[in-house]
C-alpha positions in Angstrom: -42.0 -123.2 -99.8 -38.2 -122.5 -99.4 -37.3 -125.8 -98.1 -38.8 -127.4 -101.1 -36.8 -125.3 -103.3 -33.5 -125.9 -101.8 -34.4 -129.9 -101.7 -34.9 -129.5 -105.6 -31.8 -127.5 -105.8 -29.3 -130.1 -103.9 -29.3 -132.7 -106.9 -28.5 -130.0 -109.5 -25.6 -128.4 -107.4 -24.2 -132.3 -107.0 -24.7 -132.9 -110.7 -22.9 -129.6 -111.3 -20.1 -130.3 -109.0 -19.6 -133.9 -110.5 -19.4 -132.6 -113.8 -16.6 -129.9 -112.9 -14.5 -132.9 -111.2 -15.1 -134.8 -114.5 -14.0 -131.8 -116.5 -10.9 -131.2 -114.5 -9.7 -134.8 -114.4 -10.3 -134.9 -118.4 -8.2 -132.0 -119.0 -5.2 -133.3 -116.5 -5.3 -136.8 -118.2 -3.9 -136.4 -121.8 -3.2 -139.3 -124.2 0.2 -140.3 -125.5 0.6 -139.7 -129.0 -0.1 -143.4 -130.9 1.9 -144.9 -132.1 4.8 -144.2 -130.1 7.2 -146.9 -131.4 8.3 -148.6 -134.7 5.1 -150.8 -136.0 6.0 -154.2 -136.9 4.2 -155.6 -139.8 4.1 -159.8 -139.2 4.4 -161.6 -142.4 3.8 -165.3 -141.6 5.2 -166.7 -144.7 8.9 -166.8 -146.2 10.2 -163.8 -148.2 9.8 -163.8 -152.2 6.3 -164.7 -152.0 3.0 -162.8 -152.8 2.3 -161.8 -149.2 5.5 -160.6 -148.7 5.2 -158.3 -151.8 2.0 -157.1 -150.6 3.9 -156.1 -147.2 6.4 -154.3 -149.1 4.1 -152.5 -151.0 2.0 -151.3 -148.3 4.8 -150.4 -146.0 6.0 -146.8 -147.4 2.1 -146.1 -147.1 1.5 -147.4 -143.6 4.5 -145.1 -142.8 2.9 -142.1 -144.6 -0.3 -142.8 -142.7 0.9 -143.3 -139.2 3.9 -141.0 -139.3 5.9 -143.9 -137.9 8.6 -146.4 -139.3 7.2 -149.5 -140.4 9.4 -153.0 -140.4 8.3 -156.0 -142.2 9.2 -159.5 -140.3 8.9 -162.6 -141.8 8.2 -165.3 -139.6 8.0 -168.3 -141.9 6.3 -171.4 -140.2 4.6 -169.6 -137.8 1.3 -168.7 -139.3 -1.3 -168.6 -136.4 1.2 -168.0 -133.6 1.9 -164.5 -133.0 3.6 -162.7 -130.4 3.7 -159.2 -129.4 
């Protein structure tokens, strides 16, 4: 009867050890604050248009929301090819 109890206890002990290891690993791995550099707001049309107006209107709100500076970049003629 004692052997049966030990066999039933092994998976539980293994599960507890695995949970403690996972907890220790998650505590030591802290995420970096996001975003950690200025945000680039890509506008695919030339300056002065309605998309430029919307981007410049939303820029202060995005800066307040993320707590990070936001830059708008007009890239006329590059409508669907974006680079990071």
